[in-house]
Every structure is written in structure tokens, then in C-alpha cells.
Residue, then its C-alpha position, 0 to 999 in steps of 0.5 A: m452803818r459801821r462804817f458810817l460811824f468809823l468815818i464820822q470819827f475820823l472826820i472829828l479827829n482829823a484836821m486836814a487841806i490845801i485847797d478843797i478839790a474834790t476827787i472829780d472822775f469822768g461820768d461822774k458828772t453830765e456833759g456840759l456846764s456846772g457848778a458851785a457857790y457859797g458865801s458867809f458874812q458876820k456883822k456883830r457891833g456893840n460889846t463885840q466889833t466884827d466883820e466877817a465875810e467868804y466867799g467862793g465857787r466853781i464853774e465846771f465843764d465836763t464831756n465825755k473824756t475832758i474835766t474842766w474847772l476854774q474855782g476861786s475863794a476870797e475870805h477878810d474878816k476884821a475885829s474892832g478895826i483890825t484885820t485878822d485874816k485877808n486871802s484868796f486864791l484861784h485855781l483852773r484845771h484840766i483832766h484829759q483821759i489817756y489810755n483808758p479811763n483810768w488814766a488821766l492827764e492833769l494841767y493846772t494853774q493856781f494864784k495865791k494871795d495871804e496877807f497873814k504868810d507874808i504872801e503876795l503872790r504864789r503862782l505855780y503851773g503844774v503838770g502830770p498823771r493821775y491814775k485811778v486805783m479802786d473804783s468799788a460801789f461800795y469802797g468808793k474811789l481812789f485817785f492818785g495823782l504825780s506832776v511836776l509844779d513851777e512855782h513863784i513866790e513873791y512876798t510882802n515884805p521882800a527885804v526880809n524874804p526873798s522872793e523865790h522860784n522853785t520846782r516840785t514834786n507834786v504828790y496827792t490821794s484823792y478819795k471820796l465815799a458816797i454812804n448812801e445819797r444824802f452823805d458824801f465823804s471825802f479826803i485829800s491830801y498833798y506832799q510837795p517836796k522841793i526837787g534838790d532839797t526835801s527838807d524844802y516840802m509842803m503837805s496839806a490834807s483835807s477831810e469833808m462831810t458834804i448833806h445834799l439837803t435837796k438837789v441843789f443845796d449842801l451841807s459842807y463841813l470841811l477839816e483843813f490842816d498844811y504845814d510849810s517845812k520853810p514858810a517865810k520868818t515869822v510866819g509858824k508853820t502849821d495851819t489849821q481850820q474848820k469850816l460849815s458852809f451852805v452850798y448852792r449847787f447848779g447844773e442840770n438840777d437847779p432851777f435856772s438851768q431847768y428854765a433856759k432849758n426850758i426855753l431852749a426846748s420851746v426855740d427847738n419846736l416853734d418851727d412847728m408850733n401854732a396857735s391852733k397847736v395851744i390849749a390858750v387864752e389870746v388876751n387883748t391889752k389896751i392902751e388904758d391898762i398899761k401901767n409899764s412897758s413890762d405889761t406888753v410886747t408893745g414897742k420897738w424890737v430890734f435884731d442886726e438889720e430889722t426893726f419890729s414897731i409894735f403898737p397897743d391896738g394890735k397892729g404894726s409894721y417891719v422893716s428891714r435892710d434900713g427900710i427897702y423890705k417893709e411889711k404890716l403885722e398884727w399882733t396876738l398875745v397868747s397866754t400858755d395857761t387854762h385859765e381866762g383872762s388877762a391878768v394870768a397872761k401878764n403873770q406868766g414870765t414868758k407868753l407866745v405872740v402870734i405875729r401876722f404879716s401883711d403886704e401894702e395891700d393887706r394881702p397876708l404873707r405868713v404868720e410867725n410865732y414868738l416867745w416874749s419876757e419882758d425886754t426879749l422877743l425870741g423867734l425861729a425863723g428856718d434854721q436861724v435864731k432870732l433875739f429881739k431886743r426893745 
């Protein structure tokens, strides 16, 4: 509890940051794709005329020994029709483990625009090692990074502020502490002196408290500070900011990823599935019951050179290779639900369609199963996944 109160006090008293790059370590997340997104929008009319919009996000891909992420944000604020803030940035970074899990090589690039700092475009490219100084369940994780970056700055008024090309050293420390399952605290600081002229340097830091409201929603309170010893003329050296954001994280736990994972799992087991293994109710859709195309699986479905023509009366045809190969078919819609009735089947997001094929003499050939959801018909033939579109 004492640690928690100390960190709250530290967060309130220290306003610090350059860009929001949280501490990331190998194995922190499951392998694969994950990310987060946030947005803030405000419009006032009447005595106050303001429009404020800020949004951003992050996409990350993790493997056992690499981490790659793309992060970006944009902000545009107006008051009484006058722009009061307009900036955007994009950051791409790749971290690759070397020697052992404590050592990594980082490669990164960044692009930034900031109208009120007179920056038309600041782009940089950097490379350097990172070392994990501390890894403790009680005290948290601490990283130290050292890199060389190539910096190009183009100003909005080049007659006053000529373009710059600098080489800088980038020194940073990054710390993160999981206080408990609900609260995380992180702190990041940067120092970027120009090589050959240490009087030209940039400093920045950020401290952030994150509250995990659910498995996918976070509440983030961020304090930022940055300092440029030699900014553009007429621009101040110091900037501070406080930001409270709701963040949506996608990945292993969010419902969209879970839905896709379940669909893929169904596809993996599709060759073992048949109607006799499903506790289900067959639903016969009649022509007069069809309100629109999404009410039924009927229609023309195409995948490469294969075409299904499925009719509302439970029959249809199959053609492939420009009509060289033809078959008749009968289809049955199966609701994977224990409640009876066609309304139940129509309300389901995904349904099972059983198709029985026959030749021109009506001799049965085979039975195949497909997953149907609105304008998608998904089937598995051998080890090939077939995705038909209406």
C-alpha cells in the first residue's frame, strides 16, 4: 500500500514524455497480433465554440524473440474557428533478441508533424542495443537503451528556420511496475544530444498510470513533458501535457479476436464434422419467408473457378472449370442450437449448411459441410479452405 501511495504522489508531482512507448518485453504477450485504439472527440456550441478531436492506436506483432509495432496518433483542436492545436506522429519499431533475453537490438523510424512548433516534418531513423537492467515481480522491470539516430527536420517557414540534418545520440530508460492485477505504472525518459554540439539537445519523459477496467478496456492517465534546447524561432522550449484516455485493447481477450479464433477452430475441425454429430434442428426456409438476401443461404456463390447456385426450395447446382464439371445438390440449413424454430436459426450469427451432391442420374456422390454467415460461405475440402462469396 505504501508503494502505491508513493507512486500516486510521484505521478501527480512529475509531468513528463516524448512519445508514448511503453516498456515491452519478450513473453509479455502471447505470440501473434495485438494492439490498442483510443479516441476523444468534443464539440461545443453556444457561448463556447470549440471542436476537439484526438485519436490514435497501436498494432503489435510478437514472436518468441521479436517484437514489432506500429503506433500513431493525430490531434486537431479549434476554438471559435481558429486552430489551436494540430499535430500527428507515426512510429515503427522492431526489437530483436540477441545473446540472451536481457539483450535486444532495436531498429526504429518516426515521422512527426506539429503546426504549432513550426515543424512541417521531422523524420528520424535509429538503431542500437537495449539492456534489461532489472526484472522483479516486486520492483518491476527496468530497461536501458542507447542508439544513434539520423534526424531530418523541415520547417513550415524555411525562410526563418532552414531545414536541419542532425545525427544524435538517443539515451533512454524505461520502467514498468504491475502494482496489482488492476493497476500498472510506467515511466519513460529520453535524452537526445546532437553529436558534435551537446548544447543542442532534446529531453522528454512520461509517467502513466493505467487502470484495467476490464479485459479489453483501460483507463490511462498520462503526464508528459518535453524540452528542446534549440527549437524553431518563436517557439517555446518547454511543453507539458496531461491526458486521460479510455483505451480499447485487441488481441487474445477481445470479443472480435475470440470470434475469429472460434471460426478458425471450426474450420480446422470441419473435415470431422457431419450433421449426425450436431445437436441441431433442420430449418427449411420457404420462398415466402425470405425478406432479404441475408435471410437465407440461397443465391450464387463463387470461389475461383467453382460456383454454387443454391435455390430456396432446397436444391441447386454446382459447376467448376467453366462448366466442364457439373453436379446437382440438395442443401439443408442446420441451426446449432437446442431450441427449435426457423427464427432461432435466422438470429444466429453463423449457421451450418449441409450439402448433398448427386450426379445427373441422381446417384449420391458425397456430403460436405459449410459455415454460412451472411455473404460468406466457408468450407474445407481436404486441406484446402474454400471461401465462397455471394
